[in-house]
N, C-alpha and C positions, 0 to 999 in steps of 0.2 A: 171331706173336711178332715184334717189331721188333728185329732184331739190329744195326741201324745206330746205335743210341744217340740221344741228344737232338740236335736240329738245331743245326748250328754257326752262329755269327754271321758274316756276311760283309759286306763293304763294296765299293763300286765301285772304290776305290783298289787292291783286290786283283786287279783285272783290267785287261788291255790290250785295248781295243776294236780289232777287226780290220776288219770291214766290215759294212754293213747288208745283211740278207737279206730283209727284208720291211717294208712300210710300210702302216699303216692310217690312218684319219682322225684318230685320237688317239694312235696308238702307233707305235713303231718297234722292230723286232727286229734285234739285232746279234749277230754271232759275236764272242766274246771269248775270251781265253786267260788262265787264272789264272797270275799271275806266279810263284808258288812251285812248283806241280806241273806247269805247262805244259799242263794239260788244257784242252780247248775246251768252251765252254758257249754257250748262246743266252740273251741278256738282253733282256727286253721292257721298254721304258720308255714311260711315259705322260705326256703333256702335261697337268699339273694344271689350268692355267688353262682350257684347251680343254675338259677333262672337266666342269669346273664350268659353263662357258658353255653347253655343249650338254646339260646336265642328265644326265650319264652317271655321276655319282658312285655311285649305288646299284648300277648294273650292275658297276662296277669293284670295289666292295667285295664284291659277291656272287662275282665271279670269284676274287678274292684269298682269300676264305673257303673256297671250294670247293677251290682248289689247296692250301690249308693242311690240309685234311682228308685229302687224298690222301697216302698214305705210299709214296713211290717214290724210289729212289736218284737218279733223274734230276731230281727236283724240289727246288729250293732257293728259299726265300722270304726 
């Protein structure tokens, strides 16, 4: 039973980017702080043009879909 309720809508404007903690060929993971609650999160960003160029769109969609299926309080999509 999911006691967390429906997922909330978030936007990048709700976060202050602190620093980069990891870089991949198409992605960057940053530590950010939510401006209202001051809680820290990790945000993964993907370069769309590079993903298309290197034909990784299906892989990214699969990852997004898999993460959407996972019900965990640490996951926000």
